[in-house]
C-alpha positions as CSV (number, residue, x, y, z in Angstrom):
1,M,82.6,125.7,71.5
2,F,83.5,124.2,74.9
3,E,80.0,124.2,76.3
4,N,79.7,120.4,76.2
5,A,83.3,119.7,77.3
6,I,83.6,117.2,80.1
7,S,85.5,118.4,83.1
8,L,88.1,116.3,85.0
9,S,85.8,116.2,88.0
10,Q,83.2,114.5,85.9
11,I,85.7,111.8,84.7
12,F,87.5,111.2,88.0
13,T,84.5,110.3,90.1
14,I,84.8,107.8,92.9
15,P,82.8,105.1,90.9
16,N,85.1,105.6,87.9
17,I,88.2,105.4,90.0
18,L,87.0,102.2,91.7
19,I,86.1,100.6,88.3
20,Y,89.5,101.5,86.9
21,F,91.3,99.8,89.9
22,L,89.0,96.8,89.7
23,V,89.8,96.3,86.0
24,I,93.6,96.9,86.2
25,N,93.7,94.4,89.1
26,I,91.8,91.7,87.2
27,I,94.2,92.3,84.2
28,T,97.2,92.0,86.4
29,F,96.0,88.9,88.1
30,F,95.4,87.2,84.7
31,A,98.8,88.4,83.5
32,M,100.4,86.6,86.4
33,W,98.4,83.5,85.6
34,I,99.2,83.5,81.9
35,D,102.9,84.1,82.7
36,K,102.9,81.2,85.1
37,R,101.2,78.9,82.6
38,R,103.7,79.9,79.9
39,A,106.6,79.3,82.4
40,I,105.3,75.8,83.1
41,K,105.0,75.0,79.3
42,G,108.4,76.6,78.5
43,E,106.7,79.1,76.2
44,W,107.4,82.8,75.5
45,R,107.0,84.8,78.8
46,T,105.6,88.1,79.8
47,S,108.5,90.4,80.6
48,E,109.1,91.4,84.2
49,A,108.9,95.0,83.2
50,T,105.3,94.4,81.9
51,L,104.2,92.8,85.1
52,L,105.8,95.6,87.2
53,T,104.2,98.2,85.0
54,L,100.7,96.7,85.5
55,V,101.3,96.9,89.2
56,L,102.5,100.5,88.9
57,L,99.3,101.3,87.0
58,G,97.2,100.2,90.0
59,G,97.2,96.4,89.8
60,G,98.9,95.8,93.2
61,V,96.2,93.7,94.7
62,G,95.9,91.6,91.5
63,G,99.6,91.2,91.3
64,I,100.1,90.1,94.9
65,A,97.1,87.7,94.7
66,G,98.4,86.2,91.4
67,M,101.9,85.9,92.8
68,Y,100.8,83.9,95.8
69,I,97.8,82.0,94.3
70,F,99.9,80.8,91.4
71,R,103.2,80.6,93.4
72,H,104.8,82.8,90.7
73,K,107.8,85.1,91.2
74,T,107.6,84.7,95.0
75,K,111.3,84.2,95.3
76,K,112.2,87.3,93.4
77,L,112.8,90.2,95.8
78,R,111.7,92.7,93.1
79,F,108.3,91.1,93.3
80,S,107.9,89.9,96.8
81,V,108.9,93.3,98.3
82,G,108.1,95.5,95.3
83,F,104.5,94.6,94.8
84,P,103.5,95.2,98.4
85,A,105.5,98.5,98.5
86,I,103.7,99.7,95.3
87,L,100.4,98.6,96.8
88,I,101.0,100.7,99.9
89,F,101.8,103.7,97.7
90,E,98.6,103.0,95.7
91,I,96.4,102.9,98.8
92,I,97.9,106.3,100.0
93,V,97.2,107.8,96.5
94,I,93.6,106.4,96.5
95,I,92.9,107.9,99.9
96,Y,94.4,111.2,98.9
97,I,92.3,111.3,95.7
98,I,89.1,110.4,97.5
99,I,89.7,113.0,100.2
100,S,90.5,115.6,97.5
101,L,87.3,114.8,95.6
102,N,85.2,115.2,98.7
103,K,86.4,118.7,99.6
């Protein structure tokens, strides 16, 4: 019954992990851009919780890039300190996962 089941080691390969982080960072970057555009136009905004969640899901690089390229949320401590802190944590997790997969 489980002969064709996919194991976690087949899913969590280094290429798949890198693809995931690339995609989540692109999404986060564009979320920052969209929120900045909406702020300028006075339209409905993306919640801060959503932006922080995207960064927590692995979008640290995209969030920081979007924050400084679009000059968006740079004066808010939650973002200017939180995004880099989360990114450092992400890097540590990525290194741990890569080392664990190569054992």
